[in-house]
C-alpha positions, 0 to 999 in steps of 0.5 A: 626858033625852028632850028632849036626845036629840031636840034632839041628833038633830035638830041632827045632821040639820040639820047633815047637811042643809046648813042652812049655805050655805057650808062648808070646801071649799065643799061648798055647790056641790052645789046648783049645778045648772047649774054656773055657779059660783053658787047661785040661790035656786031651786037652793038650794030644789031642793037642800033639797027633795032632801036633806030627802027623803033624810033623812026616812027613814020618810017622815012629813014630819018630821025626828026621832030615828027618822030619825037612828037609821035613818040611823045603822043605814044607815051601820053597814050600809054600814061592814059592807059595805065591811069585807066587800068589803075582806076578800077572803079572808073570814077576818073580819079585815083584813090590812095588804095588804087595807087598802092595797088598799081604800085604793088602790081608794077613792083611785082612785074619788075621782080618777075622780069628780073627773076630770070631763073624763076626761082622767086629770088633775085641773085646779086646780079639780077637785083643790081640789073633791076636797080639799074633799070629803075634808076636809069632815068633822071640821074642828071646832077643838079648842075647838069644842063639838060640836053647840053651833052645831047646836043653835042652828040646831035651835032657830031652825028648830023654830018650834013647839017640838015637837022635830021639823023639818018640811019647811017649817021646814027650808026656811025656816031654810035660806033665811033663811041664804041671804038673809042671805049674799046681801049684794047681794040678787040672789037668787044666791050667789057663791063669795065670798058663801058664804065670807064667810058662813062666816067671819062665822059662824065669827067669831060662834061664836069670840066666843061661845066666848070 
């Protein structure tokens, strides 16, 4: 039971850390530091280092169940803060008007973040990026088992079998996927390569599931 919990925790951390280099909405573009539309190996490495640091809550150099539980507590606290902010009259309940106001505020904030040039309008690329970020979570198919693919990634990354993911294991697993997706071997991933890699993995999962 304890082993299963550790695997599940590490799996969630791996998936949150973006081991996959392509995803719905092309969220991998967060690693594109210079904004040239491609992700170099150096950019991917820097992005992975930053993400590992954020996920390693206790700073022990390992991703473990403890880190996962700390992240869960963080999210719970943030939800509480959002509730308190939306509950403008402080009665401990959200009225329909309060919920609509909070929703409108979130929508305006998303628009402002997407409107990079600040002209009050969204280009096609900005609108697609905004849509991709909103739709990134919960895009599993009905028949897709939660954690199945992630557990495979965890087993591949956890090379010493200690049910924890070190920074070296985390980076090695991610860069292996990077290199596999980099079909022309130029050390960069284009949008087309990222999307092709995602479709290939999705096809493999569907085939195994069938």
